[in-house]
C-alpha positions, 0 to 999 in steps of 0.5 A: 278378281277370281281366286285359284290354287297353285297348279298341280302336275308341273314337271321337275326343273333340272337346275344348273350348277350356276348361281342365279344372278344376284345383281340388277340388269337393265337387259333382263329387265327389258327382256322380262317386260317384253315377255310380260307384254307377249303373255298379257296379250296371249291371255287376252287372246284365250289363254286365260289359265292359271299357268299364264297368270303365273307367267305374267306375275313372275315376269313382272316381279323379275322385271322389278327386281332386275330394274333395281339399281338401273333406274330411280323410278322404273322399279316403282313403276313396275311394282305399281303395275304388278299390284294393280294386276295382282294385289293378292298372290292367289288372285287372277286379274280379270281381262278388263284389267289386263287390257287396260294395263297393256298400254302402260306395260308397253311403255315400261318396256320401251323405257327399259329398252331406251335405257338398255340401248342408250340409242335414244337421245336424253329426254326424247321418247317415242311418240306419245310416251313420257320421256325417260326419267330425269335421273337417267338423263342427267347423272349428277353424282358418282352414285347416280353415275353407277345407277345410269350405267347398268351392267349386264348380268352373266346371262346377257351381253358378253356371255359366251357359247361353248362348242361341241365337236363329236369326233370319230377319228377312224372315220377320217381319211386325211389324218384328221385334217378335217378337224384342223381345218374346222378349228382354224375356221373357228379361231378366225371367224367365230367370236363369243365362244367359250370352251371347245369340247372334243368328244372322242375316246382316242382324240388326236395327240396334237390337240390343245386348249380343248376340253376332252371327253374320252370316257363315253361307251359308244363301241358298237352303237349306231352313229345317231346313237353315239352322236346323241350320247356325245352331245349329252355328255358335253352338255352336262359338263358345259355351263353356258346357256347356249352351245353350238354343235359343229361337225369336224367336216364343217368350215366357217367361211365368214365372220360371225358371232356364236349367238348369231348362228341360226337354223336353216331348212331345205324344205324336205320332210322326214315322213314323206321325202325319204322312202329308200331302203338306205340306213340313213333314210330308215333313221330319218323315218324313225325320227318322223315316227317319234315326232308324229306320235307326239303331234310335233312337225316332222320337218327335215332339219339335218343341215350338216352345219353349225347349230345353236342349241339351248343347252337345258332344252336339249338336255330336257329332250331325254325325258321325252325321247331318251328311250328312242334316242338310244334304240337300235336306230336312234333319232337325229338330234337336229330334227328332234330339237327343232321340231320339238321346240318349233325353231324357226328357219332363218331361210334356205340352207342352200343359200348359206351353205355349200355342200360338197359331197361330190368330186368337183374336180378343179379349184375353179369349180370349188370357187364357184360352189362356195361363192357367197356362202357362209359355211362349207360341209363335205363328206369323204367323196367330196374331201378330195386332195384338190379340196384339201389343198384348197382349204389348207390354202385358205386356212394355212396357219395352225390354230391355237388348238393345235400342237404344231410340232406334233401335228407335223410329226404325225403327218410326216409319219403318215407319209412314210408309211 
């Protein structure tokens, strides 16, 4: 064993106002054991550093703590393995010891996964592994029943995802019909959501059942800068682990869960594929420069569709890119986040989203364009009266986020002008 001191230079942590989970969670046990297995493998591949040993020790300890109350034997088994690797708090396990421990660590992770999923039959273990302990297989008492039906913690299972919609109502050419349609598609097709934040200094009066943020000073700022400020303001008020950024001119066409929203990429690069004089191209090149000087990839991740963020990771971007986010040009938030944190694409954006930025003319053309797509996005040119009627026919019923009488009165007032 070789000794080490606590590594210096660690960045300060931004703490959430939420309380740390105090009860046991078999899902978290499985997560921490899986993380420990990955980290142990990385140590063997050359990342034999004090930091990686801290991650391995920390995950093993968290797995042990979270397993208490979910199984009779699992906490002790994890503790024995932890002490085998780290008998002293300041010691680093040698590579031979870690290599010898990996099969046992893998076995513990699979056992925890069996308990978490309950998909394996009692007493049936994967090939070459011991069966899950009998205490889990055959509960005999009320106390034991409580142990064998572990409850997910607030960070797992039924936790929700907040939605953030930055809004500039003067940009609407249809009396904010865009927002109504987006909210109706959310209510019909998106499950697992928490609060919906609308960030706008003068939101429509017909909104209800949403959280309004109106005090963001964005006057005179470029669009990219104001969007970043709006997103950050809402994330500071949100308490969910993840949030979704959704534009008001995006529509969800098929049922999905909030946590299943993925990132898609169209293959272009910010640094090489946007060389025009358009202001949008200048922002993209400015974003590429900010990423490149930090040695990050420069993929164009601007998808104009719902995007799932880890809230704390997004907030952490301010320490690294804050000045550039709020510069004259600003930066595009999707691309900074995805390249900084290496978010992997789930596939081609064109396969899952219909982009309607031209006047398609007829309902038949619109139907063909959106066939088999999960999302629609459009711009002012594409949001023609034909498309407005088409989408209103799909989503005719006001959502719980609309004051129906107020919305109807506003539309009638507009028609009379």
